[in-house]
C-alpha angles and dihedrals in degrees: 000000000000109000096178111119113242115225115255109245088223089060093059108100114225117212110261115246121220104249092202123095118267121269116277101211092120093052091049091050093048094050091046092049095049095045092046091051091052091052095048095045094047091050092050091050093046095049090048097049110024102045107129093355129128118255114280113230116220137176094016093305097314090116133028124191116211136145118249128164111219122202091182136072127282114318091011096292112160109217099154140290122355091245089061090056089050092053091048092050092050091049091051092050093048092046094052093046090051092047095046095085090063095054118114099154119090091207093053090046091055093046095048091042090058092047090049092050092049093049091048092047095055092038089057089057092047091054104038108029131079142309090037151303112312088003101069121136117242118239111240123180114157119092119173127216093348138030125254093031092286093146101027132359115275112256143173141223092276092056089049091051092051092049095047093044094049091046091052092051091050091051092048090051093049090051091049098251108147128204093249094060096260130124119232108226113247093236092053091049090053096047097041129215093274095066091050092054093047093051093046091222116064128179092302094065093043097052102023089206107069098077117100130196096282093053096240096122094239130127118239120243 
């Protein structure tokens, strides 16, 4: 008769699974690659076909296509020398690449992917186009409602990607969607982190149920 005690199945510890969504580095890279390709291809086509040409009127005058070379920032904003814009673009690219490994939100991945593509697109022009390295002029070609940027500054696909990506991130933040895939509780958003620190308790101590595995007091999606 076998007297050895058999282990209770309930005593066997199962490896804990991370309840958070998977990392979204691949999605960010895919979005950035596609948006960057659109920017590069459109600039190549524009420089080959619109050099010295009159603006092309499209959609009943809602859009005009014309080639302009912009030494300034996005939408023609002058914030200093071209080399400053190059340094800023490099810093944005490095920052997003470093931050990408922490992303677990698809929305944030798409938004940051678009911003990354836009920064890379205009940075490519700064490095490789005339008049010189780190001083190149960016190719702009979209003017809305009037030619020559009379209604709104002339822009390109990279500028559009940056604007859409940044807008998406702002919306996600307003709706409490964090970069790690968690949802910030409405009450916590209203009170703010400062009041929790001052009181020494916060929503986690009051409810006892809001705290997730990373200790941020947010519920997972």
